[in-house]
C-alpha positions as YAML, in Angstrom:
chain: A
units: angstrom
residues:
- id: 1
  name: MET
  ca: [186.15, -0.59, 74.66]
- id: 2
  name: SER
  ca: [184.12, 1.01, 77.39]
- id: 3
  name: GLU
  ca: [185.87, 2.92, 80.10]
- id: 4
  name: ASP
  ca: [184.79, 2.28, 83.66]
- id: 5
  name: LYS
  ca: [184.70, 5.48, 85.66]
- id: 6
  name: GLU
  ca: [185.17, 5.18, 89.39]
- id: 7
  name: VAL
  ca: [182.83, 7.37, 91.41]
- id: 8
  name: VAL
  ca: [184.32, 8.56, 94.67]
- id: 9
  name: THR
  ca: [181.92, 9.94, 97.26]
- id: 10
  name: PRO
  ca: [183.44, 11.92, 100.12]
- id: 11
  name: VAL
  ca: [182.67, 10.44, 103.52]
- id: 12
  name: SER
  ca: [181.31, 13.69, 104.95]
- id: 13
  name: GLU
  ca: [179.57, 15.08, 101.85]
- id: 14
  name: PRO
  ca: [176.86, 17.56, 102.86]
- id: 15
  name: THR
  ca: [173.25, 17.01, 101.85]
- id: 16
  name: VAL
  ca: [171.26, 19.81, 100.22]
- id: 17
  name: THR
  ca: [167.48, 19.95, 99.99]
- id: 18
  name: PHE
  ca: [165.63, 21.77, 97.20]
- id: 19
  name: LYS
  ca: [162.02, 22.76, 96.67]
- id: 20
  name: THR
  ca: [160.67, 20.71, 93.77]
- id: 21
  name: ILE
  ca: [159.18, 23.58, 91.77]
- id: 22
  name: SER
  ca: [160.51, 26.97, 92.85]
- id: 23
  name: ASP
  ca: [164.18, 25.92, 93.17]
- id: 24
  name: ARG
  ca: [164.34, 24.21, 89.77]
- id: 25
  name: MET
  ca: [166.05, 26.32, 87.11]
- id: 26
  name: ILE
  ca: [165.09, 25.88, 83.45]
- id: 27
  name: MET
  ca: [166.94, 27.29, 80.44]
- id: 28
  name: ASP
  ca: [165.54, 26.77, 76.93]
- id: 29
  name: VAL
  ca: [167.03, 27.09, 73.47]
- id: 30
  name: ILE
  ca: [164.07, 27.98, 71.28]
- id: 31
  name: ASN
  ca: [163.74, 27.85, 67.50]
- id: 32
  name: ALA
  ca: [163.16, 31.44, 66.35]
- id: 33
  name: ASP
  ca: [160.90, 30.39, 63.46]
- id: 34
  name: ASN
  ca: [158.41, 28.04, 65.09]
- id: 35
  name: LYS
  ca: [159.04, 28.84, 68.78]
- id: 36
  name: GLU
  ca: [159.66, 25.16, 69.59]
- id: 37
  name: VAL
  ca: [162.07, 24.22, 72.37]
- id: 38
  name: LEU
  ca: [165.13, 22.59, 70.84]
- id: 39
  name: ILE
  ca: [167.16, 22.11, 74.01]
- id: 40
  name: GLN
  ca: [166.13, 22.37, 77.64]
- id: 41
  name: ILE
  ca: [168.60, 22.50, 80.50]
- id: 42
  name: SER
  ca: [167.03, 22.07, 83.92]
- id: 43
  name: GLY
  ca: [168.05, 21.16, 87.39]
- id: 44
  name: TYR
  ca: [168.74, 22.32, 90.88]
- id: 45
  name: ASP
  ca: [171.67, 24.56, 91.73]
- id: 46
  name: LEU
  ca: [172.63, 25.10, 88.11]
- id: 47
  name: ARG
  ca: [175.68, 27.28, 88.01]
- id: 48
  name: ILE
  ca: [177.37, 28.75, 84.98]
- id: 49
  name: ASP
  ca: [180.67, 30.42, 85.68]
- id: 50
  name: PHE
  ca: [182.47, 32.58, 83.14]
- id: 51
  name: ASN
  ca: [186.19, 32.98, 83.66]
- id: 52
  name: MET
  ca: [186.22, 36.70, 82.92]
- id: 53
  name: GLN
  ca: [189.99, 36.80, 83.41]
- id: 54
  name: TYR
  ca: [190.30, 35.04, 80.04]
- id: 55
  name: LEU
  ca: [187.20, 36.41, 78.27]
- id: 56
  name: ARG
  ca: [188.66, 39.80, 77.41]
- id: 57
  name: SER
  ca: [187.93, 40.15, 73.69]
- id: 58
  name: ILE
  ca: [185.28, 39.28, 71.13]
- id: 59
  name: GLN
  ca: [187.64, 36.57, 69.86]
- id: 60
  name: ASP
  ca: [187.87, 35.06, 73.35]
- id: 61
  name: VAL
  ca: [184.08, 35.10, 73.70]
- id: 62
  name: GLU
  ca: [183.64, 33.54, 70.25]
- id: 63
  name: ALA
  ca: [186.13, 30.80, 71.15]
- id: 64
  name: ALA
  ca: [184.18, 30.08, 74.35]
- id: 65
  name: VAL
  ca: [180.90, 30.02, 72.44]
- id: 66
  name: GLY
  ca: [182.47, 27.64, 69.92]
- id: 67
  name: GLY
  ca: [183.52, 25.38, 72.78]
- id: 68
  name: VAL
  ca: [179.97, 25.35, 74.14]
- id: 69
  name: ALA
  ca: [178.67, 24.56, 70.64]
- id: 70
  name: GLN
  ca: [181.09, 21.62, 70.40]
- id: 71
  name: LEU
  ca: [180.08, 20.39, 73.85]
- id: 72
  name: PHE
  ca: [176.41, 20.41, 72.85]
- id: 73
  name: ARG
  ca: [177.17, 18.91, 69.41]
- id: 74
  name: GLU
  ca: [178.81, 15.93, 71.11]
- id: 75
  name: ALA
  ca: [175.96, 15.56, 73.63]
- id: 76
  name: ILE
  ca: [173.30, 15.74, 70.90]
- id: 77
  name: MET
  ca: [175.11, 13.20, 68.73]
- id: 78
  name: GLU
  ca: [175.53, 10.86, 71.69]
- id: 79
  name: ALA
  ca: [171.81, 11.19, 72.47]
- id: 80
  name: ALA
  ca: [170.90, 10.66, 68.81]
- id: 81
  name: LEU
  ca: [173.04, 7.55, 68.57]
- id: 82
  name: GLY
  ca: [171.49, 6.22, 71.78]
- id: 83
  name: HIS
  ca: [168.05, 6.95, 70.37]
- id: 84
  name: ILE
  ca: [168.93, 5.02, 67.19]
- id: 85
  name: ASP
  ca: [170.24, 2.05, 69.24]
- id: 86
  name: GLN
  ca: [167.02, 1.95, 71.26]
- id: 87
  name: LYS
  ca: [164.91, 1.75, 68.09]
- id: 88
  name: GLN
  ca: [166.81, -1.28, 66.76]
...
């Protein structure tokens, strides 16, 4: 079953304008052996917030990193499955 997600747009949502090149942020994950880009994150107004109140120990940081790894694992698998569906 597919879930339909309702998108709600506020009536008075502000509009933001960005410069096409200089305002675009790009973050790459690069393979250390062959220097190839494995993952690229890009966009305008990218913001990464760390909740430092809860990131107090190495264990907390490792748990957060594990969560990010799981997030990307799911996104990569979803993209891979979509790529397989498109080939068929």
